[in-house]
NULO-789830 format. One record per residue (C-alpha): x, y, z; residue in one letter. Coordinates in steps of 0.25 Angstrom, whole numbers, plus 5000, padded with zeros to 4 digits. Layout:
<dotors>
XYZA/...
</dotors>
This chain:
<dotors>
499549655240X/499549825242X/500349925234X/500750045236X/500450185229X/501950165224X/501850035220X/500650065213X/501450165204X/502350065202X/501449955196X/500750075186X/502150135182X/502750005180X/501249965171X/501450115165X/502850075161X/502349945154X/501249995146X/502050095139X/503150025137X/502649895134X/503149775129X/504649745123X/504949655112X/506449645109X/507749535102X/508549535091X/508549485077X/509349365071X/509849315061X/509349185060X/510749115053X/511649205058X/511149265072X/511649375071X/510749495075X/510249585065X/510149735066X/509049805058X/507949705059X/506449735060X/505649695070X/503949765070X/502949725075X/501749755066X/500449775075X/501349855084X/502049945072X/503249955080X/504749885076X/506049905077X/507349865069X/508449785078X/509749865083X/511249835077X/511249705087X/510049675080X/509149695094X/507649755093X/506649815105X/505549855104X/504849915116X/503249955119X/502549845113X/501149805119X/501049665123X/500249555113X/500749465103X/501249535089X/501749485075X/503449555075X/504149545063X/505649545060X/506249575048X/507349615041X/508149655027X/508549505020X/507949425033X/506549335032X/505649435042X/505249375055X/503749385060X/503449325074X/502149325084X/502749395098X/501849405109X/502549515119X/501749465131X/502849375133X/504149405123X/504849535126X/506049485116X/506149405104X/507249365094X/506949355079X/508049285071X/507849315054X/508349245041X/509149275030X/508349275018X/508349335002X/506649345003X/505949465007X/504949395016X/503649495018X/503449575032X/502349535042X/500849575037X/500449675045X/498849715038X/499049575028X/497849535037X/497049605051X/498349535056X/499849545058X/500349415053X/501649375046X/501249355030X/501749195028X/500449185038X/499349295030X/498149255020X/498149395015X/498949425003X/500049545008X/501149615002X/502149695011X/502849785004X/504249845010X/504350005010X/506049975001X/505149904992X/504049994990X/505250124990X/506050074979X/504949994970X/504650084957X/503350174956X/503150314962X/501950294972X/501450184982X/500650114971X/501750074961X/502650054971X/501749924975X/501449864961X/502749804962X/502049734972X/501349594966X/499849604964X/499949754965X/499849864955X/499750014952X/498750084943X/499550194940X/499350354936X/500650414932X/501750384942X/501150474955X/499850404955X/499550254957X/498550164966X/498750014970X/498249904963X/498249774971X/497849624964X/497249734951X/496049804963X/496349934965X/495650084966X/494750054981X/495049934980X/496549934986X/496649995000X/497850085004X/498150075018X/499150165023X/499450165039X/498550085043X/497250165036X/496850155021X/497050265011X/496150355006X/496250414994X/495150404983X/495650254979X/494550254969X/495350334959X/496250274948X/497250404949X/497350424964X/498750364970X/498750314984X/499450434995X/500350355001X/501550374996X/502950244995X/504050315001X/503050325015X/502850155015X/503450095023X/502749945020X/501349915014X/500649775012X/499849755002X/498549675004X/498249604992X/496549574990X/495449604996X/495749655011X/494449705012X/494249645026X/495449705033X/495049855026X/493649855019X/493249925007X/494249954998X/495149845001X/494749754991X/495849734984X/496949754993X/497749855003X/499049915002X/499449945016X/500450035019X/500950015034X/501550085044X/503050095045X/503750035055X/504050125066X/505450175072X/505850105082X/505750145098X/506750255100X/507250295084X/507050415075X/507350365059X/507150415047X/507050385032X/507350445019X/506950405005X/507050474992X/507150424978X/507050464964X/506550434953X/506950474935X/505850464928X/504750524936X/505750614942X/505150574956X/505850604968X/505250594982X/505750574995X/505350545007X/505950575023X/505550495036X/505650505050X/505150415062X/505550375077X/504950315090X/505250325104X/504450265115X/503450225107X/503250365099X/503350335087X/503350435072X/503750455059X/503850555047X/503850545034X/503850655021X/503850615006X/504050704993X/503850644980X/503950724965X/503950674950X/503850704937X/503150644926X/503550524923X/504250454909X/503750344904X/504950274891X/504050374883X/503650484889X/503350574902X/502150574908X/501550734909X/501050744923X/501350624928X/502250684941X/501950694953X/502250754969X/501850684982X/502150724996X/501750635009X/502150655022X/501650575035X/501950575050X/501650485061X/501750455075X/501350345084X/501450275099X/501850125102X/501650085116X/501249955121X/499849975119X/500049975104X/500350075094X/499650195086X/500250285076X/499750425068X/500050425056X/499750585047X/500050575031X/499850685021X/500150665005X/499950754993X/500350734978X/500150784966X/500050704955X/500050754939X/498750634931X/499350604917X/498250624908X/499050564897X/498550664885X/499550674873X/499750764862X/499250694849X/500250734841X/501450704849X/500750604857X/501550684871X/500950694884X/500050834886X/500350924897X/499150994906X/498951094897X/498650994884X/500351024877X/501150924876X/501850894890X/503350974889X/504850924896X/504551024906X/503150984912X/503750834908X/504550834915X/504050964929X/503850904944X/502351004942X/501150914942X/500150984930X/498750954931X/498150854929X/498350814944X/498150764955X/498350824971X/498150724981X/498250744995X/498150655008X/498250665021X/497950565032X/497950545046X/498050405052X/498350295065X/498750175066X/498650105079X/498749935087X/498249955102X/498549835109X/497349815119X/497849695129X/497849585118X/497149645107X/497549745096X/496849865092X/497149925079X/496650055076X/496950135061X/496150265055X/496450385050X/496050505041X/496550555029X/496250635017X/496450635002X/496150754994X/496250734979X/496350824970X/496550834954X/496750944946X/496550924930X/496851084926X/496751194936X/497851164950X/496851264958X/495651184958X/495651024957X/494450954947X/494350844955X/494550844973X/494150714982X/494650754998X/494350605003X/494450615020X/494350465025X/494550435039X/494650275044X/494850185056X/495050045058X/495349965071X/495549815074X/495649735085X/496449635085X/496149515097X/497449435103X/497749305097X/497049175101X/497249055098X/498149095085X/496749185082X/496949295079X/495549425079X/495249555075X/494049625072X/494149805066X/493249905062X/493650005051X/493050105043X/493050255036X/492450385035X/492750445020X/492450575016X/492750645001X/492250764996X/492750834981X/493250964979X/493550974961X/492651034952X/492650874947X/491950764954X/492150624954X/491550564966X/490750634976X/490850684990X/490650554999X/490850505013X/490950355017X/490750285028X/491550135029X/491650025043X/492149895044X/492349795054X/493149655052X/493549535058X/494749435057X/495349315063X/496649235059X/497049095065X/498449075064X/499048925066X/500448895066X/500448895049X/498848935046X/498349065050X/496849075045X/496249215044X/494849285041X/494049415042X/492949485041X/492449615038X/491149705034X/491249865028X/490249955026X/490350085019X/489550195015X/489650325007X/488850445005X/489050504992X/488750664991X/487950724980X/488450824969X/487850924960X/488550994948X/487851094940X/486351024944X/486850864941X/487150784951X/488450724950X/488450634964X/487250574970X/487050584983X/487250444988X/487550324999X/488250194998X/488450085009X/489249965006X/489549845015X/490249715015X/490849615021X/492549565018X/492949435023X/494449385022X/495049245026X/496249165023X/497349075028X/498749065027X/499548925029X/501248915029X/501448775020X/502848775026X/503948895031X/504148915017X/502548905009X/501248965015X/500149005008X/498849095012X/497449095006X/496349205009X/495049235004X/494549375005X/493349465003X/493549595000X/492549714999X/492449864991X/491249974993X/491150064978X/492050204981X/491450324979X/491950334965X/491150184959X/490050234966X/489850384964X/490750434950X/490450534943X/491250604936X/492750614927X/493750544931X/494950614928X/495850504930X/495050394923X/494550514911X/493250454911X/492050494918X/491650384930X/490250354937X/490050294949X/488850174951X/488050164965X/487750054963X/488949974966X/489049874977X/490449844983X/491149744979X/491649634986X/492749504982X/493249364986X/494849344984X/495549234984X/497049244990X/498149104990X/499649134992X/500749054994X/502149084999X/503449024998X/504849075005X/505949015006X/507549055005X/507649104991X/506349074986X/505049174990X/503649144982X/502149204984X/501049174976X/499549244978X/498549204971X/497249274971X/495749294966X/494649394966X/493249424965X/492649554966X/491249574967X/490349694961X/491949764957X/491849914952X/492349944941X/492050064932X/491650024917X/491150114903X/490150044898X/489950084884X/490950174881X/490250284891X/490550424886X/490350534895X/490450684888X/490850794900X/491450924897X/491450894880X/492450754886X/492050634882X/492450514894X/492050374896X/491150344909X/491550254919X/490350184929X/490550094941X/489949954938X/490149844944X/490549704941X/491349564946X/492749554949X/493749424947X/495349454949X/496249354952X/497749314952X/498949324957X/500349384964X/501749274963X/503049324969X/504449234968X/505649274975X/506749224970X/508049234979X/509249124974X/510249204981X/510149314995X/510749414985X/509649374973X/508149414973X/507049384961X/505949444966X/504549394956X/503249414956X/501949404948X/500749474949X/499349444942X/497849484945X/496549474933X/495549554938X/494149534929X/492749604928X/491849454927X/490549554922X/491249614912X/492449494906X/493449604909X/494749634915X/494849724927X/495449894924X/496849904929X/497249754932X/498949734933X/499449644924X/500249514927X/501549574934X/502849524936X/503949574943X/505349534944X/506649574952X/507849504951X/508649594966X/510149564968X/510549614984X/511949624987X/512049595001X/513049665010X/513549725021X/512849835027X/513749915034X/514349945021X/514050075013X/513149995002X/512449885006X/511349805001X/511349834988X/510349764978X/509849784962X/508349734956X/508049704943X/506349714942X/505549674931X/504049724932X/503249664923X/502049684918X/501349574909X/500049624898X/498849664904X/497649644894X/496549624904X/495949764904X/494649824906X/494049914897X/494850044898X/496149984898X/497049954889X/498049824886X/499349844892X/500749794887X/501749704897X/503149754900X/504149724910X/504949864916X/506249824923X/506649884935X/508149904941X/508549934956X/509849954966X/509949974979X/510649984991X/510750005006X/511950135007X/512450185022X/512550315027X/513350355036X/512250275048X/511050255038X/510750185028X/510150245013X/509450125004X/509650174991X/509050134978X/509050164964X/508050094954X/507550094938X/506150044935X/505750024921X/507350014917X/507049994903X/506150104900X/505050004898X/503950084892X/502850014897X/501350044903X/500549994916X/499149934914X/498850024926X/499350144924X/498050244921X/499050294911X/499050204901X/497950244895X/498750384892X/499950284885X/500750344897X/501750204902X/502550194914X/503750244919X/504950234911X/506250204917X/506450264931X/507650284940X/507250284953X/508250314966X/508050314982X/508550324992X/507850275007X/508850325019X/508250265032X/508950365045X/508950335061X/509050455068X/508750385081X/509150235082X/508350145092X/509150095105X/
</dotors>
């Protein structure tokens, strides 16, 4: 058969239109019992980073989708989420039916394993955290907000600086992923917080336990994965305003976001400001604990039948005071930067006094998933710069300055599923360069090269899922020599590390309501530059640190077993773990050795290694005797012990119990005020007497929190408003993980926070 030129052009045109338009998926979302359509339900395809919401008729429409099998998630507040694997090669219309429930169901796990999966069939312990829980959680930073999650805590330096702890491990043993790229900002430091604000976060997944199989070194203790927000529906322009004010430290914050989508092109921008004075304990206001933060980001992307690609740019700037805790010998009042008792005007000032840290963080990253026939090629890459400066006296010149530049890349190829078997292979790499600029040096200039290769496989049955994986990583660090006054402060050295990571697990649905999972994983972490080469005063810890160039890489073996039960009125989850870490790196002050510098006597700590055993559990019980009443309870415990010296590890959280009783008042959503709620919570920390040599026993304490909120209709927009009272009874207590505890500085007293979240639509999808 012959075709004319005109017919060839017509065929080419049709093929071009098909490649641009791609597949589509449409349908309706219904209430399972009433069969009424549900407007406002969310439909999301995690692997394609695309989604939409149902219109007033409960209808949804997704276009420009590639061919292939993808997990589609449907969720709506008050209903159990539904996850269905849909083959877009054959299906273009799909209706969903949602079941009303009082139990809050977990959402689809995107990164808990190499394969997108439902939490019921995942062997990896992952806790998803939604946006509103993060925004309304007590705490001035992301790490503190996440400390309400069982198994998660925060090492804090006042209210403005905190770093996450997962099952008793922190620093370089917890990796933070932000928009697909690892966050690099000198994580080895006790007083180095995260350059991520909680208002900029949409969703988080917390991976508990060794995650080196996916992320390589530095994920030995777990991962905090900050996920991209769901893009705006096609043909829409919308935004959001968030504002909060806290009474205790007069923390005023505001965030403005706008985003849009048109014919596959998406964009988003956000700007954020926060400013707080020194916080107040039940006994005093803590001098120089105020902070200022500024954050902005922008994203552009394309969604087509070939997949998607997003480009992110973010900029962070913060200035935070560092309380020293020195006191007047007569009045016991905290001293100011001039060595005098701090005045009332200084305590209430929004100025930041010395000592303080000034942090700048810039990052450019891309997240892409290319559909290559039946394969998926996922590419995440980024470059970032972290400039950290600490000022002790004169603001014109930093005593300590470090400029860390990092480039990372991760490429993963997913093969098509055959006989219910999914496979993926990947490579990742990182290049780092650190340059010092201050007068004081704690670590040398250094260069780092890191590379890894990995393989994952999963076999799915009707009630069982089995997964396994293997990875190998190499890391090379080269430190530069530094000489002062004819003395070698740092030597030129080269360090090489390499090791295997592995994991195997299974999940099994014992019934529709009961499931279990088992996971065995081997983790790996190379020593960081501070542990290998430190030779100077660590001002934040008031000690002299000495590195150890003979350190070996840490390796761990952890076993996890978990059970979950979900019914109409009760939800129970239990996770137990045991972890053995070989060559665990820690700092030790042997024989109370001291070193004298400029007439000042400092304890000398040197990094050594030993064997550590950790064990613990997390337990959650959600009881809903009525659809309006929610009684949620969590209990978490971890015990870490250095078996070589017979001592507990530092910064181990005590047994923690969180109880929350919430009452929802269901109303007609058309009313001016809808869905009001009131919540009473008790956060209990038991006495921590298992301590390291430089720690002290911390008494137990129970803190009562009270909050309320509602949706308020403003014309055609709906605003969410809440008010919370944290530490309602102004309880005087210490947090065992607070670095200010040693100076006799307690945690925040009563703190009233009022906040609003106002989403608005400029242009709605058709």
